[in-house]
C-alpha positions in Angstrom: 94.5 106.8 118.3 90.8 106.8 118.8 88.3 107.9 116.3 85.6 110.4 117.1 83.2 112.9 115.5 82.9 116.5 116.6 79.3 117.6 116.1 77.2 120.8 116.5 80.1 123.2 116.2 80.6 126.1 113.8 83.7 125.2 111.7 86.1 127.7 110.1 86.4 126.9 106.4 87.0 129.1 103.4 87.4 132.0 105.8 84.0 131.8 107.3 82.2 129.8 110.0 79.7 127.2 108.8 77.8 124.3 110.4 79.7 121.1 109.8 81.0 118.0 111.6 84.6 116.9 111.8 85.5 113.3 111.8 88.9 112.5 113.4 90.7 109.4 112.4 94.4 108.4 112.9 95.3 112.0 113.7 93.8 113.4 110.5 90.5 115.3 110.1 87.7 115.0 107.6 84.8 117.5 107.2 81.4 116.0 107.0 77.9 117.4 106.5 75.9 117.0 109.7 73.7 114.4 108.0 76.6 112.4 106.6 77.4 108.9 108.0 80.8 107.6 108.9 82.1 104.2 107.9 81.4 103.0 111.4 79.8 104.3 114.6 82.1 106.4 116.7 81.9 108.6 119.8 80.4 112.1 119.3 81.9 115.1 120.9 79.3 117.9 121.3 80.8 121.3 120.3 77.5 123.2 120.7 78.2 126.9 121.2 81.8 126.6 120.1 83.7 127.9 117.0 86.2 125.5 115.7 89.4 126.9 114.1 92.6 125.5 112.8 95.3 125.2 115.5 97.5 128.3 115.9 101.1 128.3 114.6 103.8 130.4 116.4 107.0 130.7 114.3 108.9 132.9 116.8 109.0 132.2 120.5 111.9 132.0 123.0 110.2 130.3 125.9 107.3 130.2 128.3 106.2 128.7 131.7 109.6 129.3 133.3 111.6 127.7 130.5 114.1 129.6 128.3 114.8 127.9 125.0 118.5 128.6 125.2 118.7 126.7 128.5 116.0 124.1 127.8 116.7 120.4 127.8 114.4 118.0 126.0 112.0 117.7 128.8 111.9 121.5 129.2 110.9 121.8 125.6 108.0 119.5 126.3 106.9 121.8 129.1 106.8 124.7 126.6 104.8 122.5 124.2 102.2 121.6 126.8 101.9 125.2 128.0 101.5 126.7 124.6 99.0 124.0 123.5 96.7 125.2 126.4 96.7 128.6 124.8 95.7 127.5 121.3 99.1 127.0 119.8 99.2 123.6 118.2 102.5 124.0 116.3 105.6 126.1 117.0 109.2 126.7 116.3 111.6 127.1 119.2 113.7 130.3 118.6 117.3 130.1 119.6 118.6 133.6 120.6 122.1 134.4 119.4 124.6 132.5 121.6 128.0 130.9 121.5 128.6 128.2 118.9 128.9 125.6 121.7 125.6 126.6 123.3 123.7 126.8 120.0 124.8 123.3 119.2 123.7 122.1 122.6 120.3 123.7 122.0 120.0 121.9 118.6 120.9 118.6 120.3 118.2 119.1 122.9 115.7 119.7 120.2 116.7 116.4 118.5 116.4 114.6 121.9 112.9 116.1 122.3 111.9 114.5 119.0 112.4 111.1 120.7 110.1 111.8 123.7 106.5 110.6 124.1 104.8 113.8 123.2 101.5 115.4 124.3 101.7 119.1 123.7 102.0 121.4 120.7 103.9 120.1 117.7 107.5 121.3 117.9 108.0 121.7 114.2 111.6 122.9 114.2 114.1 125.6 115.0 114.3 129.3 114.3 117.7 130.8 114.5 117.5 134.5 115.4 121.1 135.3 114.5 124.0 135.2 114.8 124.3 137.1 111.5 122.7 140.3 112.7 123.6 144.0 112.8 125.2 145.3 115.9 123.5 148.7 115.5 120.0 147.1 115.7 120.9 144.2 117.9 117.9 144.7 120.3 118.3 142.0 123.0 121.0 140.2 121.0 124.4 140.0 122.8 126.7 142.1 120.6 129.8 140.2 121.4 128.3 137.0 120.0 127.1 138.4 116.7 129.0 137.2 113.7 129.7 138.0 110.0 128.4 135.6 107.4 129.5 132.0 107.9 127.8 129.6 105.6 129.9 126.6 106.7 128.8 127.1 110.3 125.2 127.3 109.2 125.6 124.0 107.2 127.1 122.4 110.3 124.1 123.6 112.4 121.6 122.3 109.9 123.4 118.9 109.6 123.3 118.6 113.4 119.6 119.5 113.4 118.8 116.9 110.7 117.3 119.6 108.5 115.0 120.9 111.3 116.3 124.5 111.2 113.2 125.8 109.3 113.6 129.6 109.8 116.4 132.1 110.2 116.6 135.8 110.8 119.5 137.7 109.1 120.5 141.3 108.6 120.8 141.9 104.8 123.4 144.6 105.1 126.1 142.2 106.4 128.7 141.6 103.8 127.9 138.5 101.7 124.6 137.7 103.4 122.4 138.5 100.4 124.5 136.1 98.3 124.0 133.4 100.9 120.2 133.6 101.0 119.6 131.1 98.1 122.0 128.7 99.8 120.1 129.0 103.1 116.9 128.2 101.2 118.6 125.2 99.6 119.4 124.1 103.2 115.7 124.1 103.9 115.5 127.4 105.8 112.9 130.1 105.2 114.8 133.4 105.4 113.6 136.5 107.3 115.3 139.9 107.4 115.4 141.9 110.6 117.6 143.4 113.4 118.7 145.6 110.6 119.6 149.1 109.4 119.7 148.1 105.8 118.7 150.7 103.2 115.8 150.2 100.9 117.8 149.0 97.9 119.8 146.4 100.0 116.6 145.1 101.6 114.9 144.8 98.2 117.8 142.8 96.8 117.5 140.4 99.8 113.8 140.0 99.0 114.6 139.4 95.3 117.1 136.7 96.4 114.5 134.9 98.3 113.9 136.5 101.8 110.3 135.7 102.6 109.6 137.5 105.9 110.4 140.4 108.1 111.1 139.7 111.7 108.9 141.6 114.3 108.2 144.4 111.9 108.8 148.0 113.3 111.0 146.6 116.1 114.8 146.4 116.0 115.1 147.9 112.6 115.7 151.3 110.9 112.4 153.1 110.7 110.9 154.5 107.5 111.8 158.0 106.4 110.1 159.7 103.5 113.4 160.0 101.7 115.0 156.8 103.0 112.4 154.1 103.2 115.0 151.6 104.6 114.3 148.0 105.5 110.9 148.9 106.9 109.8 150.5 103.6 110.9 147.5 101.6 109.1 145.1 104.0 105.9 147.1 103.8 105.9 147.7 100.0 106.9 144.1 99.0 104.9 141.0 99.2 106.9 139.3 102.0 105.3 138.3 105.2 105.7 140.5 108.3 105.8 139.2 111.8 103.8 141.2 114.3 103.9 141.1 118.1 100.4 142.2 119.1 100.8 142.7 122.8 100.0 146.4 122.9 103.6 147.2 123.9 105.8 146.4 120.8 103.2 148.0 118.5 100.6 150.7 119.1 97.1 149.6 118.1 97.1 152.3 115.4 100.3 150.8 114.0 98.8 147.4 113.9 95.8 148.7 112.0 98.1 150.5 109.6 100.1 147.3 109.1 97.1 145.3 108.2 95.8 148.0 105.9 99.2 148.3 104.2 100.2 144.7 103.9 96.8 143.1 103.7 95.3 140.5 105.9 97.1 137.7 104.1 100.7 138.9 104.7 100.9 139.4 108.4 101.9 136.6 110.8 101.0 136.9 114.5 103.9 135.8 116.7 104.5 135.9 120.4 108.3 136.4 120.6 107.6 135.2 124.2 110.3 134.6 126.8 110.3 132.3 129.8 108.1 134.7 131.7 105.0 134.0 129.6 102.4 132.6 132.0 104.2 133.8 135.1 104.1 137.0 137.2 106.4 140.0 137.0 109.9 139.4 138.2 113.5 138.6 137.1 114.1 136.2 134.3 116.6 135.1 131.7 116.7 135.4 127.9 119.7 133.5 126.5 122.7 135.2 128.2 120.6 138.3 129.2 119.1 139.1 132.5 115.5 140.4 132.0 113.1 142.2 134.3 109.4 142.0 133.7 107.2 144.8 135.1 103.5 145.1 134.3 104.0 142.2 131.8 106.6 144.2 129.9 110.0 142.4 129.5 113.2 144.5 129.3 116.9 144.0 129.6 118.1 144.8 133.1 121.3 146.3 131.7 119.8 148.8 129.3 116.0 148.8 129.5 115.7 147.6 125.9 112.6 145.6 125.3 113.4 141.9 125.3 110.7 139.7 123.9 107.2 139.5 125.3 105.0 137.6 127.9 102.4 137.1 125.2 100.4 133.9 124.3 98.7 133.5 121.0 95.2 133.3 122.5 95.8 136.7 124.2 97.2 138.1 120.9 94.0 137.1 119.1 91.8 138.9 121.7 94.1 141.9 121.5 93.7 142.0 117.7 90.0 141.8 118.0 90.0 144.7 120.4 92.6 146.9 118.5 91.3 146.5 115.0 87.5 145.9 115.1 88.1 143.4 112.3 86.1 140.1 112.3 87.4 136.9 113.7 87.2 135.3 110.3 89.8 137.7 109.0 92.2 137.7 112.0 92.4 134.0 112.3 94.5 134.0 109.1 97.4 135.6 111.1 97.5 132.6 113.3 96.8 129.7 110.9 97.0 130.0 107.1 99.6 132.7 106.9 102.3 131.1 109.2 101.6 127.7 107.5 102.3 129.2 104.1 105.4 131.0 105.4 106.8 127.7 106.6 105.6 125.8 103.5 103.5 123.4 105.6 100.1 124.5 104.3 99.6 121.1 102.7 99.2 119.6 106.2 98.4 122.5 108.6 96.8 125.9 108.8 93.3 125.1 107.6 90.4 122.7 108.2 90.5 120.4 105.2 90.1 116.7 104.5 93.3 114.8 105.3 95.1 117.5 107.1 96.6 117.1 110.6 93.8 117.2 113.2 95.1 120.3 115.0 92.1 122.3 116.2 91.1 125.1 118.6 87.6 125.5 120.1 86.7 129.1 120.9 83.8 130.0 123.2 81.5 133.0 122.8 84.1 135.3 124.3 86.8 133.9 121.9 88.6 132.3 124.8 90.2 128.9 124.2 87.8 126.2 125.5 89.4 123.0 124.0 92.5 122.1 121.9 93.2 119.1 119.8 96.7 118.2 118.6 97.2 115.3 116.2 93.7 114.1 116.9 94.1 114.1 120.7 92.6 116.5 123.2 95.2 118.4 125.2 92.8 120.8 126.9 
């Protein structure tokens, strides 16, 4: 890996932009004052007119660029990584939609094969299992016939096959025994999210007390809040857990996004894409796991029922949407893409902020807040 110094940029540190240089060495970054000298003379990269932010982290996405995660081989996963990197995402989880046991194991094996490839795109940090332990009533785009009751032995088998790389799992807390399994899921190395659920308030709070750390795509595929029956939504909003948000203007009205940020606070919302294979492609017919999906005006829905089925969003688009919908400053909104997901996944020691010794994953934004350049592990990918 070559060494270089990024100069003349405005660097996002301590939740504000300040003039600083960044020295890249062996895939790590070090912040320098503009007048500081490096240990040896290195190439300078002029970032004049650019804002430099930590790389974005997407904890929930099912595909992009014509690739569906449930059908993706190792090389296909690399295609997703390279596509998302060009949109500012420097780290991601691949989300496996509820599928057969055989197909889920195949997906896990393809992830493990991808780990062996020469890699140039976004860091594929691990796997998100969206199911199969989910409510039939709030299944959303999940195939009902493949949803299951609690099955910790199967989950252990999946994690062993994945070499510990299943980092995140969505479960419905009302399923019998699931709450009792949450501590064991955590012991297996999984961050637990609750979602696709009609759980009541008390059940949801018990899940949170047992260690659930997040709510999957808040307001979507869950029982809505009622003043007498707050349900899972009320528990997610009142508690300190993180809430995923799909900020495409379709899953959440801009007013709801503003309400979410006001209720949860800027430090407890994580911007996800929940993207499907149609991300980056025109309207048409696509696949999401076993489902047939039609995309019209960028809105993905199941052909069979019209139920919304993921999104066509990219994280750079989500950032610009949030700037438009909320009127909040960039300095605040960047937390949803960087620090917050890093803390959710317990990787903030290496990613999610610009600090000495952290992984050199960086996004350069121009005056219009479009992605101009991206660095992953100290290498330019855009």
